[in-house]
C-alpha positions in Angstrom: 245.3 -13.1 -51.8 244.5 -9.7 -53.4 247.2 -7.1 -53.1 246.0 -3.8 -54.4 245.9 0.1 -54.0 242.1 0.1 -54.1 239.9 0.2 -51.0 236.8 0.5 -53.1 233.9 -1.6 -51.7 233.2 -2.9 -55.2 236.7 -4.3 -55.5 236.5 -5.9 -52.0 233.2 -7.5 -53.0 234.7 -8.8 -56.3 237.8 -10.3 -54.4 235.4 -12.0 -52.1 233.3 -13.2 -55.0 236.6 -14.7 -56.5 237.3 -16.4 -53.2 240.4 -14.3 -52.4 241.7 -15.6 -49.1 242.9 -12.0 -48.1 242.6 -8.5 -49.3 245.5 -6.2 -48.5 245.4 -2.4 -49.6 249.1 -1.6 -49.9 250.5 1.7 -48.8 252.3 4.0 -51.4 254.9 4.6 -48.7 257.7 2.0 -49.3 258.7 1.4 -45.6 255.0 1.1 -44.6 254.4 -1.2 -47.5 257.3 -3.5 -46.3 255.8 -3.5 -42.8 252.5 -4.5 -44.2 254.0 -7.4 -46.2 256.0 -8.5 -43.1 252.9 -8.6 -41.0 250.9 -10.4 -43.7 253.7 -13.1 -43.9 253.7 -13.6 -40.2 249.8 -13.9 -40.3 249.9 -16.3 -43.3 252.6 -18.5 -41.6 250.7 -18.6 -38.3 247.4 -19.5 -40.0 248.5 -21.7 -42.9 247.6 -25.4 -43.0 250.4 -27.8 -43.6 250.2 -30.1 -46.6 252.6 -32.6 -45.2 
């Protein structure tokens, strides 16, 4: 997972090359950032593969 402030295409491509499972451009507004993290965690939990 890549958490960054950059939305540059070259950075997205680099993350893909490094096999990042997700690329999230975080907001500079704290409340919005918390909402982004909450949404990501819900997504991750719904789509994760159990190791048990």
